[in-house]
TORDODREN-74220 format. One record per residue (C-alpha): residue number from 1; residue in three letters; x, y, z. Coordinates in steps of 0.02 Angstrom, whole numbers, always signed. Example, Ala and Ser with C-alpha at 12.3 -4.5 7.8 and 13.67 -1.06 7.14 Angstrom:
! TORDODREN-74220
ATOM|1|ALA|+615|-225|+390
ATOM|2|SER|+684|-53|+357
//
This chain:
! TORDODREN-74220
ATOM|1|MET|+7426|+11718|+3468
ATOM|2|GLN|+7512|+11784|+3623
ATOM|3|THR|+7632|+11681|+3727
ATOM|4|ALA|+7612|+11630|+3908
ATOM|5|THR|+7744|+11629|+4042
ATOM|6|SER|+7773|+11451|+4104
ATOM|7|VAL|+7848|+11402|+4273
ATOM|8|ASP|+7908|+11231|+4214
ATOM|9|LEU|+7885|+11189|+4030
ATOM|10|LEU|+7946|+11011|+4051
ATOM|11|THR|+7818|+10973|+4186
ATOM|12|ARG|+7681|+11061|+4090
ATOM|13|TYR|+7722|+10968|+3930
ATOM|14|ARG|+7718|+10800|+4019
ATOM|15|HIS|+7555|+10842|+4107
ATOM|16|ILE|+7462|+10897|+3950
ATOM|17|ARG|+7521|+10748|+3849
ATOM|18|LEU|+7470|+10630|+3989
ATOM|19|GLN|+7298|+10711|+3999
ATOM|20|SER|+7261|+10660|+3820
ATOM|21|GLU|+7304|+10480|+3858
ATOM|22|GLN|+7204|+10481|+4020
ATOM|23|ILE|+7050|+10538|+3922
ATOM|24|CYS|+7071|+10384|+3811
ATOM|25|ALA|+7108|+10263|+3954
ATOM|26|PRO|+6927|+10202|+3975
ATOM|27|LEU|+6914|+10155|+3790
ATOM|28|ALA|+6919|+9982|+3714
ATOM|29|THR|+7037|+9963|+3567
ATOM|30|GLU|+6889|+9959|+3447
ATOM|31|ASP|+6831|+10130|+3511
ATOM|32|TYR|+6993|+10211|+3451
ATOM|33|VAL|+6967|+10180|+3266
ATOM|34|VAL|+6787|+10220|+3214
ATOM|35|GLN|+6721|+10378|+3131
ATOM|36|PRO|+6529|+10382|+3132
ATOM|37|ILE|+6518|+10550|+3042
ATOM|38|THR|+6640|+10667|+2956
ATOM|39|ASP|+6639|+10790|+3103
ATOM|40|VAL|+6700|+10654|+3223
ATOM|41|SER|+6880|+10595|+3210
ATOM|42|PRO|+6940|+10428|+3281
ATOM|43|PRO|+7025|+10448|+3451
ATOM|44|LYS|+7185|+10371|+3382
ATOM|45|TRP|+7188|+10506|+3249
ATOM|46|HIS|+7180|+10643|+3382
ATOM|47|LEU|+7324|+10560|+3476
ATOM|48|GLY|+7427|+10548|+3318
ATOM|49|HIS|+7384|+10720|+3249
ATOM|50|THR|+7436|+10813|+3406
ATOM|51|THR|+7599|+10715|+3404
ATOM|52|TRP|+7628|+10752|+3220
ATOM|53|PHE|+7609|+10938|+3261
ATOM|54|PHE|+7757|+10931|+3382
ATOM|55|GLU|+7862|+10824|+3265
ATOM|56|ASN|+7824|+10927|+3110
ATOM|57|PHE|+7835|+11104|+3180
ATOM|58|LEU|+7967|+11081|+3316
ATOM|59|LEU|+8075|+10926|+3301
ATOM|60|ILE|+8104|+10926|+3113
ATOM|61|PRO|+8156|+11110|+3101
ATOM|62|HIS|+8239|+11131|+3272
ATOM|63|PHE|+8316|+10963|+3325
ATOM|64|PRO|+8476|+10929|+3225
ATOM|65|GLY|+8487|+10752|+3163
ATOM|66|TYR|+8308|+10707|+3210
ATOM|67|GLN|+8241|+10554|+3117
ATOM|68|VAL|+8053|+10554|+3088
ATOM|69|PHE|+7961|+10409|+3167
ATOM|70|ASN|+7874|+10359|+3005
ATOM|71|SER|+7885|+10458|+2844
ATOM|72|ALA|+7707|+10404|+2794
ATOM|73|TYR|+7625|+10476|+2951
ATOM|74|PRO|+7613|+10658|+2893
ATOM|75|TYR|+7491|+10606|+2755
ATOM|76|PHE|+7381|+10524|+2886
ATOM|77|PHE|+7396|+10647|+3030
ATOM|78|ASN|+7400|+10817|+2943
ATOM|79|SER|+7230|+10899|+2972
ATOM|80|TYR|+7206|+11050|+2859
ATOM|81|TYR|+7379|+11128|+2836
ATOM|82|GLU|+7393|+11155|+2649
ATOM|83|SER|+7570|+11219|+2670
ATOM|84|GLN|+7623|+11052|+2746
ATOM|85|GLY|+7582|+10941|+2598
ATOM|86|PRO|+7446|+10819|+2545
ATOM|87|ARG|+7336|+10726|+2669
ATOM|88|ILE|+7192|+10603|+2673
ATOM|89|HIS|+7016|+10672|+2663
ATOM|90|ARG|+6942|+10711|+2833
ATOM|91|SER|+6799|+10589|+2802
ATOM|92|ASN|+6924|+10446|+2776
ATOM|93|ARG|+7012|+10456|+2944
ATOM|94|GLY|+6909|+10310|+3009
ATOM|95|ASN|+6944|+10199|+2859
ATOM|96|MET|+7125|+10166|+2906
ATOM|97|THR|+7157|+10014|+3015
ATOM|98|ARG|+7342|+10056|+3017
ATOM|99|PRO|+7438|+10127|+3102
ATOM|100|SER|+7375|+10024|+3247
ATOM|101|VAL|+7329|+10101|+3414
ATOM|102|GLU|+7487|+10024|+3487
ATOM|103|GLU|+7593|+10104|+3350
ATOM|104|VAL|+7513|+10274|+3382
ATOM|105|TYR|+7561|+10264|+3565
ATOM|106|GLN|+7738|+10215|+3513
ATOM|107|PHE|+7740|+10370|+3402
ATOM|108|ARG|+7690|+10477|+3551
ATOM|109|GLN|+7826|+10403|+3661
ATOM|110|TYR|+7958|+10428|+3527
ATOM|111|VAL|+7912|+10610|+3498
ATOM|112|ASP|+7897|+10647|+3684
ATOM|113|LEU|+8071|+10578|+3717
ATOM|114|HIS|+8147|+10695|+3588
ATOM|115|LEU|+8035|+10843|+3627
ATOM|116|LEU|+8081|+10843|+3810
ATOM|117|GLU|+8264|+10849|+3761
ATOM|118|LEU|+8230|+10990|+3640
ATOM|119|ILE|+8138|+11091|+3773
ATOM|120|GLU|+8289|+11079|+3888
ATOM|121|GLN|+8400|+11142|+3747
ATOM|122|LEU|+8285|+11286|+3701
ATOM|123|GLN|+8270|+11347|+3880
ATOM|124|LYS|+8458|+11372|+3887
ATOM|125|ARG|+8459|+11483|+3733
ATOM|126|THR|+8414|+11667|+3710
ATOM|127|ASP|+8425|+11684|+3521
ATOM|128|GLN|+8276|+11730|+3412
ATOM|129|ALA|+8261|+11557|+3336
ATOM|130|ALA|+8245|+11480|+3509
ATOM|131|GLN|+8111|+11606|+3560
ATOM|132|GLU|+8012|+11569|+3402
ATOM|133|ALA|+8025|+11383|+3438
ATOM|134|LEU|+7962|+11409|+3616
ATOM|135|PHE|+7816|+11507|+3547
ATOM|136|THR|+7775|+11363|+3430
ATOM|137|LEU|+7788|+11245|+3579
ATOM|138|GLU|+7658|+11350|+3671
ATOM|139|VAL|+7543|+11342|+3521
ATOM|140|GLY|+7567|+11154|+3516
ATOM|141|LEU|+7520|+11135|+3699
ATOM|142|GLN|+7365|+11243|+3679
ATOM|143|HIS|+7323|+11146|+3520
ATOM|144|GLU|+7333|+10980|+3612
ATOM|145|GLN|+7216|+11046|+3746
ATOM|146|GLN|+7091|+11093|+3612
ATOM|147|HIS|+7100|+10914|+3550
ATOM|148|GLN|+7068|+10851|+3726
ATOM|149|GLU|+6899|+10936|+3716
ATOM|150|LEU|+6872|+10863|+3543
ATOM|151|LEU|+6920|+10692|+3610
ATOM|152|LEU|+6782|+10700|+3740
ATOM|153|THR|+6651|+10761|+3617
ATOM|154|ASP|+6701|+10634|+3485
ATOM|155|ILE|+6707|+10491|+3610
ATOM|156|LYS|+6533|+10539|+3669
ATOM|157|TYR|+6469|+10532|+3491
ATOM|158|ILE|+6554|+10365|+3457
ATOM|159|LEU|+6483|+10285|+3615
ATOM|160|GLY|+6317|+10379|+3612
ATOM|161|ASN|+6276|+10311|+3440
ATOM|162|ASN|+6310|+10133|+3494
ATOM|163|PRO|+6144|+10047|+3535
ATOM|164|LEU|+6227|+9971|+3690
ATOM|165|PHE|+6256|+10149|+3757
ATOM|166|PRO|+6422|+10106|+3841
ATOM|167|VAL|+6472|+10199|+3998
ATOM|168|TYR|+6628|+10303|+3968
ATOM|169|ALA|+6661|+10360|+4147
ATOM|170|ALA|+6573|+10294|+4300
ATOM|171|GLY|+6526|+10428|+4424
ATOM|172|GLU|+6396|+10493|+4542
ATOM|173|SER|+6222|+10510|+4471
ATOM|174|THR|+6179|+10681|+4399
ATOM|175|THR|+5994|+10641|+4380
ATOM|176|GLU|+5940|+10707|+4550
ATOM|177|ALA|+5861|+10875|+4512
ATOM|178|ILE|+5941|+11026|+4593
ATOM|179|PRO|+5813|+11160|+4551
ATOM|180|ALA|+5879|+11297|+4439
ATOM|181|ARG|+5833|+11465|+4509
ATOM|182|PRO|+5719|+11579|+4407
ATOM|183|ALA|+5813|+11671|+4271
ATOM|184|GLU|+5848|+11853|+4305
ATOM|185|TRP|+5902|+11988|+4184
ATOM|186|ILE|+6068|+12079|+4184
ATOM|187|GLU|+6028|+12253|+4121
ATOM|188|MET|+6166|+12331|+4017
ATOM|189|ALA|+6169|+12517|+3981
ATOM|190|ALA|+6209|+12586|+3810
ATOM|191|GLY|+6390|+12638|+3787
ATOM|192|LEU|+6565|+12589|+3734
ATOM|193|TYR|+6630|+12419|+3789
ATOM|194|ALA|+6803|+12340|+3775
ATOM|195|ILE|+6805|+12181|+3671
ATOM|196|GLY|+6951|+12063|+3640
ATOM|197|HIS|+7100|+11998|+3734
ATOM|198|GLN|+7213|+12113|+3834
ATOM|199|GLY|+7368|+12064|+3930
ATOM|200|GLU|+7521|+11954|+3905
ATOM|201|ASP|+7447|+11782|+3942
ATOM|202|PHE|+7409|+11666|+3798
ATOM|203|CYS|+7268|+11697|+3677
ATOM|204|TRP|+7229|+11642|+3500
ATOM|205|ASP|+7251|+11766|+3360
ATOM|206|ASN|+7063|+11775|+3332
ATOM|207|GLU|+7044|+11857|+3504
ATOM|208|LEU|+7147|+12005|+3443
ATOM|209|SER|+7154|+12150|+3426
ATOM|210|ALA|+7067|+12226|+3576
ATOM|211|HIS|+6946|+12362|+3524
ATOM|212|GLN|+6791|+12455|+3579
ATOM|213|VAL|+6614|+12432|+3518
ATOM|214|TYR|+6458|+12535|+3549
ATOM|215|LEU|+6311|+12433|+3614
ATOM|216|GLN|+6132|+12492|+3632
ATOM|217|ASP|+6034|+12458|+3792
ATOM|218|TYR|+6006|+12272|+3810
ATOM|219|ALA|+5978|+12137|+3939
ATOM|220|ILE|+6046|+11960|+3950
ATOM|221|GLN|+5989|+11817|+4060
ATOM|222|ASP|+6101|+11772|+4205
ATOM|223|ARG|+6086|+11585|+4177
ATOM|224|LEU|+6072|+11458|+4037
ATOM|225|ILE|+5913|+11380|+3970
ATOM|226|THR|+5877|+11214|+4055
ATOM|227|ASN|+5820|+11047|+3987
ATOM|228|GLY|+5651|+11077|+4066
ATOM|229|GLU|+5628|+11243|+3977
ATOM|230|TYR|+5680|+11167|+3812
ATOM|231|LEU|+5560|+11022|+3841
ATOM|232|GLU|+5419|+11150|+3848
ATOM|233|PHE|+5470|+11207|+3674
ATOM|234|ILE|+5461|+11027|+3610
ATOM|235|GLU|+5293|+10993|+3692
ATOM|236|ALA|+5223|+11156|+3620
ATOM|237|GLY|+5262|+11090|+3445
ATOM|238|GLY|+5418|+11194|+3423
ATOM|239|TYR|+5487|+11076|+3291
ATOM|240|GLU|+5323|+11077|+3196
ATOM|241|HIS|+5298|+11264|+3166
ATOM|242|TYR|+5400|+11342|+3027
ATOM|243|ASP|+5376|+11518|+3092
ATOM|244|HIS|+5504|+11490|+3231
ATOM|245|TRP|+5641|+11437|+3111
ATOM|246|LEU|+5761|+11514|+2989
ATOM|247|ALA|+5732|+11444|+2814
ATOM|248|GLU|+5888|+11335|+2817
ATOM|249|GLY|+5847|+11283|+2994
ATOM|250|TRP|+5672|+11229|+2946
ATOM|251|ASP|+5739|+11122|+2805
ATOM|252|TRP|+5863|+11046|+2928
ATOM|253|ALA|+5733|+11017|+3065
ATOM|254|LYS|+5613|+10925|+2949
ATOM|255|GLN|+5746|+10794|+2916
ATOM|256|LEU|+5777|+10753|+3100
ATOM|257|GLU|+5736|+10576|+3151
ATOM|258|CYS|+5711|+10631|+3332
ATOM|259|LYS|+5648|+10809|+3350
ATOM|260|ALA|+5746|+10849|+3506
ATOM|261|PRO|+5925|+10890|+3555
ATOM|262|LEU|+6060|+10764|+3511
ATOM|263|TYR|+6067|+10615|+3632
ATOM|264|TRP|+5885|+10637|+3686
ATOM|265|PHE|+5776|+10482|+3671
ATOM|266|GLN|+5593|+10455|+3716
ATOM|267|GLN|+5536|+10287|+3785
ATOM|268|ASP|+5360|+10251|+3848
ATOM|269|GLY|+5323|+10436|+3860
ATOM|270|GLN|+5479|+10476|+3963
ATOM|271|TRP|+5632|+10570|+3902
ATOM|272|PHE|+5807|+10501|+3927
ATOM|273|ASN|+5976|+10561|+3867
ATOM|274|TYR|+6146|+10485|+3843
ATOM|275|THR|+6286|+10558|+3948
ATOM|276|LEU|+6466|+10506|+3967
ATOM|277|GLN|+6409|+10421|+4126
ATOM|278|GLY|+6282|+10318|+4031
ATOM|279|PHE|+6099|+10318|+3980
ATOM|280|ARG|+6000|+10420|+4107
ATOM|281|PRO|+5827|+10494|+4136
ATOM|282|LEU|+5829|+10674|+4078
ATOM|283|ASN|+5878|+10796|+4216
ATOM|284|ILE|+5763|+10942|+4181
ATOM|285|GLU|+5865|+11062|+4288
ATOM|286|GLU|+6029|+11045|+4193
ATOM|287|PRO|+6075|+11162|+4051
ATOM|288|VAL|+6007|+11103|+3885
ATOM|289|CYS|+6153|+11038|+3784
ATOM|290|HIS|+6195|+10976|+3609
ATOM|291|VAL|+6082|+11095|+3514
ATOM|292|SER|+6122|+11173|+3346
ATOM|293|TYR|+6120|+11359|+3309
ATOM|294|PHE|+5958|+11327|+3215
ATOM|295|GLU|+5878|+11254|+3373
ATOM|296|ALA|+5947|+11390|+3486
ATOM|297|ASP|+5881|+11526|+3371
ATOM|298|ALA|+5711|+11442|+3351
ATOM|299|PHE|+5693|+11424|+3540
ATOM|300|ALA|+5735|+11608|+3564
ATOM|301|ARG|+5605|+11660|+3434
ATOM|302|TRP|+5475|+11548|+3516
ATOM|303|LYS|+5508|+11638|+3681
ATOM|304|GLY|+5492|+11807|+3595
ATOM|305|LEU|+5675|+11842|+3632
ATOM|306|ARG|+5841|+11822|+3541
ATOM|307|LEU|+6019|+11759|+3558
ATOM|308|PRO|+6149|+11885|+3617
ATOM|309|THR|+6285|+11947|+3501
ATOM|310|GLU|+6460|+11894|+3551
ATOM|311|GLN|+6498|+12075|+3600
ATOM|312|GLU|+6345|+12081|+3713
ATOM|313|TRP|+6396|+11916|+3790
ATOM|314|GLU|+6574|+11972|+3824
ATOM|315|ALA|+6523|+12139|+3898
ATOM|316|ALA|+6400|+12056|+4017
ATOM|317|CYS|+6525|+11921|+4064
ATOM|318|ARG|+6656|+12052|+4107
ATOM|319|LEU|+6529|+12136|+4221
ATOM|320|THR|+6489|+11976|+4316
ATOM|321|GLU|+6658|+11887|+4310
ATOM|322|PRO|+6713|+11936|+4487
ATOM|323|LEU|+6555|+11852|+4554
ATOM|324|ILE|+6581|+11687|+4463
ATOM|325|ARG|+6768|+11665|+4448
ATOM|326|GLY|+6793|+11558|+4605
ATOM|327|ASN|+6634|+11459|+4576
ATOM|328|PHE|+6676|+11379|+4409
ATOM|329|LEU|+6859|+11348|+4451
ATOM|330|GLU|+6807|+11237|+4596
ATOM|331|GLN|+6690|+11139|+4483
ATOM|332|LYS|+6825|+11106|+4353
ATOM|333|LYS|+6954|+11023|+4465
ATOM|334|GLY|+6910|+10849|+4406
ATOM|335|HIS|+6934|+10880|+4218
ATOM|336|PRO|+6932|+10779|+4109
ATOM|337|GLN|+6840|+10640|+4202
ATOM|338|SER|+6717|+10762|+4282
ATOM|339|VAL|+6589|+10770|+4144
ATOM|340|GLY|+6426|+10809|+4235
ATOM|341|MET|+6350|+10982|+4233
ATOM|342|ALA|+6303|+11099|+4374
ATOM|343|PRO|+6141|+11199|+4379
ATOM|344|ALA|+6143|+11331|+4243
ATOM|345|THR|+6201|+11481|+4341
ATOM|346|GLN|+6363|+11545|+4265
ATOM|347|PHE|+6442|+11614|+4107
ATOM|348|LEU|+6596|+11503|+4097
ATOM|349|GLY|+6617|+11316|+4095
ATOM|350|ASP|+6447|+11231|+4075
ATOM|351|VAL|+6409|+11233|+3888
ATOM|352|TRP|+6469|+11330|+3737
ATOM|353|GLU|+6339|+11465|+3709
ATOM|354|TRP|+6279|+11507|+3534
ATOM|355|THR|+6284|+11691|+3492
ATOM|356|ALA|+6201|+11786|+3350
ATOM|357|SER|+6371|+11839|+3281
ATOM|358|ALA|+6453|+11774|+3124
ATOM|359|TYR|+6634|+11719|+3144
ATOM|360|LEU|+6732|+11864|+3070
ATOM|361|PRO|+6900|+11948|+3107
ATOM|362|TYR|+6913|+12089|+3232
ATOM|363|PRO|+6980|+12258|+3176
ATOM|364|HIS|+7168|+12247|+3145
ATOM|365|TYR|+7162|+12058|+3159
ATOM|366|PRO|+7346|+12003|+3164
ATOM|367|ARG|+7339|+11844|+3061
ATOM|368|PHE|+7507|+11758|+3061
ATOM|369|LYS|+7600|+11709|+2904
ATOM|370|GLY|+7652|+11532|+2866
ATOM|371|ALA|+7575|+11372|+2932
ATOM|372|LEU|+7514|+11446|+3096
ATOM|373|GLY|+7418|+11574|+2995
ATOM|374|GLU|+7307|+11430|+2936
ATOM|375|TYR|+7249|+11397|+3114
ATOM|376|ASN|+7101|+11518|+3127
ATOM|377|GLY|+7094|+11648|+2990
ATOM|378|LYS|+7045|+11539|+2843
ATOM|379|PHE|+6890|+11477|+2934
ATOM|380|MET|+6811|+11648|+2953
ATOM|381|ILE|+6661|+11615|+2841
ATOM|382|ASN|+6493|+11526|+2857
ATOM|383|GLN|+6511|+11495|+3044
ATOM|384|MET|+6438|+11567|+3204
ATOM|385|VAL|+6530|+11614|+3363
ATOM|386|LEU|+6507|+11521|+3527
ATOM|387|ARG|+6567|+11584|+3696
ATOM|388|GLY|+6595|+11523|+3873
ATOM|389|GLY|+6678|+11352|+3864
ATOM|390|SER|+6599|+11188|+3922
ATOM|391|VAL|+6621|+11047|+4045
ATOM|392|ALA|+6739|+10968|+3918
ATOM|393|THR|+6849|+11124|+3901
ATOM|394|PRO|+7018|+11120|+3991
ATOM|395|GLN|+7011|+11240|+4138
ATOM|396|SER|+7150|+11352|+4073
ATOM|397|HIS|+7049|+11384|+3914
ATOM|398|LEU|+6901|+11456|+4009
ATOM|399|ARG|+6917|+11642|+3977
ATOM|400|ILE|+6801|+11783|+3929
ATOM|401|THR|+6879|+11820|+3760
ATOM|402|TYR|+6891|+11641|+3692
ATOM|403|ARG|+6800|+11628|+3525
ATOM|404|ASN|+6740|+11456|+3471
ATOM|405|PHE|+6653|+11436|+3304
ATOM|406|PHE|+6549|+11306|+3212
ATOM|407|GLN|+6428|+11291|+3068
ATOM|408|THR|+6245|+11318|+3109
ATOM|409|ASP|+6193|+11134|+3101
ATOM|410|LYS|+6329|+11066|+3217
ATOM|411|ARG|+6278|+11000|+3388
ATOM|412|TRP|+6396|+10859|+3437
ATOM|413|GLN|+6491|+10986|+3540
ATOM|414|PHE|+6427|+11035|+3714
ATOM|415|THR|+6323|+11181|+3648
ATOM|416|GLY|+6180|+11272|+3735
ATOM|417|ILE|+6075|+11430|+3748
ATOM|418|ARG|+6073|+11596|+3840
ATOM|419|LEU|+5940|+11724|+3794
ATOM|420|ALA|+5945|+11913|+3771
ATOM|421|ARG|+5822|+12051|+3733
//
């Protein structure tokens, strides 16, 4: 994990912490506490966990005389840090009525008050301990932004599985079809390509170390697969033919109650889907979203094509980045309330794109020791890499080298499809 230079850490800290609370502002109190499935954490847990991170890794070791807000909170708000002691099972996060939502916000205020004072102290120091603490602060800020994306995806699952289909954020309708242009192919010549993060701005340790890979001739589509294209797969019996599916995927698909992407519903012969702006007729021109790796791979096989590897994706994105950089930045200004999607025409910022690459370390992967070393490295098994970011991703996290990763059956995230050959 590399550090970033910050113009004003105090302002940045306040802004990021406020963003998390703004994401939760439309919720009713009852929305904060439920956990429909193990993958989804209650919003109050996200708010408390990100606060525990700052208290546990910064205030306790670096703020002399600091008194913890509640000595029982670490057991509740620790996520997966074995080095930091016992914790409740992930599946039990929604079983706890206490601490209350009000108490969690009090916890945040208490930690923020002390953290802002600590930041002022650290910025006046030049010793090694202060620099290490500022690095941990940067990790904590980036970590909270990751949880802002998780907040949006988890809130969507909580509300989208409520039969009342509550509206999270009112906004302009996204159901008017803006035709997606025909997909074209970006032809990539065989050769050596640079992969991985370079430079001094922040990156996670799993984006390191930069290295070269040799890629054969390949081509990758210049836009994402749309709802309309995926609907053709459904109507052609894509979920009924085993020959499109991996063995595990076929077992998974046969158990689906609705053989379609998550949040799709069919009523009187018409398809609808749940969005954060409510229950809407399906917009066939938007990128297909909330599909598993199994579904993405099956669709690609049905088309006689395949998913790109993460190296192919990154090489092609580097080639086209100058053409798309200004485009997606303009579309992300409204984050996090801007939750509609644009036509599928870019590499960054619409949906996380499944790749055909297993989540594994790069050559010379610099895994850190201690608690921060638990952040990425221990999850490098039985997961696939996704690239590109989504409409829920904080703008500063949209970068070519960012490596997301999930198990093959997961689809509550904003996940979609780009094809290669």
